[in-house]
C-alpha positions as CSV (number, residue, x, y, z in Angstrom):
1,X,-10.8,-89.6,0.7
2,X,-12.2,-93.2,0.9
3,X,-10.5,-95.4,3.5
4,X,-9.7,-98.1,1.0
5,X,-8.0,-95.6,-1.3
6,X,-5.9,-94.2,1.7
7,X,-4.9,-97.7,2.6
8,X,-3.8,-98.4,-0.9
9,X,-1.8,-95.2,-1.2
10,X,-0.2,-95.9,2.2
11,X,0.7,-99.5,1.2
12,X,2.3,-98.2,-2.1
13,X,4.2,-95.6,-0.3
14,X,5.5,-98.1,2.3
15,X,6.5,-100.4,-0.6
16,X,8.4,-97.5,-2.3
17,X,10.2,-96.7,1.0
18,X,11.2,-100.3,1.5
19,X,12.5,-100.6,-2.1
20,X,14.5,-97.3,-1.6
21,X,16.0,-98.6,1.6
22,X,16.9,-101.9,0.0
23,X,18.6,-100.1,-2.9
24,X,20.6,-97.8,-0.6
25,X,21.7,-100.9,1.5
26,X,22.9,-102.7,-1.7
27,X,24.8,-99.6,-2.7
28,X,26.5,-99.3,0.7
29,X,27.4,-103.0,0.6
30,X,28.8,-102.6,-2.9
31,X,30.9,-99.6,-1.9
32,X,32.2,-101.5,1.2
33,X,33.1,-104.5,-1.0
34,X,34.9,-102.4,-3.5
35,X,36.9,-100.6,-0.7
36,X,37.8,-104.0,0.7
37,X,38.9,-105.3,-2.6
38,X,41.0,-102.2,-3.3
39,X,42.6,-102.3,0.1
40,X,43.4,-106.1,-0.3
41,X,44.8,-105.4,-3.7
42,X,47.0,-102.5,-2.3
43,X,48.1,-104.7,0.6
44,X,49.1,-107.6,-1.7
45,X,50.8,-105.4,-4.2
46,X,52.9,-103.5,-1.6
47,X,53.7,-106.8,0.1
48,X,54.9,-108.3,-3.2
49,X,56.8,-105.2,-4.1
50,X,58.6,-105.4,-0.7
51,X,59.7,-108.9,-1.5
52,X,61.2,-107.9,-4.8
53,X,65.0,-107.8,-4.9
54,X,66.3,-104.2,-4.7
55,X,63.1,-103.0,-3.1
56,X,63.5,-100.2,-0.6
57,X,60.4,-101.4,1.3
58,X,60.4,-104.0,3.9
59,X,63.3,-105.5,5.8
60,X,66.6,-105.7,4.0
61,X,69.2,-108.3,4.8
62,X,72.7,-107.1,4.0
63,X,74.5,-109.3,1.5
64,X,78.1,-110.1,2.2
65,X,80.5,-110.7,-0.8
66,X,80.8,-114.3,0.0
67,X,77.0,-114.8,0.2
68,X,76.2,-113.4,-3.2
69,X,77.5,-116.2,-5.3
70,X,81.0,-114.8,-6.1
71,X,84.0,-116.5,-4.7
72,X,87.0,-114.4,-4.1
73,X,90.4,-115.8,-4.8
74,X,92.3,-116.8,-1.7
75,X,95.6,-114.9,-1.1
């Protein structure tokens, strides 16, 4: 084959490889971003759920009868 044709074919092949690698990198970055978004959403939602009254998650502070707003009649 003529050297110019070989150079042209090699250049096209290299361009194809570079394009393929760039697409693969964009796909990896998109998956990583998606996983981060899902993890952040899960983290926020579980944190918010733990802050809801009656939640079984997170720390619970026991409420005494005097602290919950009801006042008992004195004896």
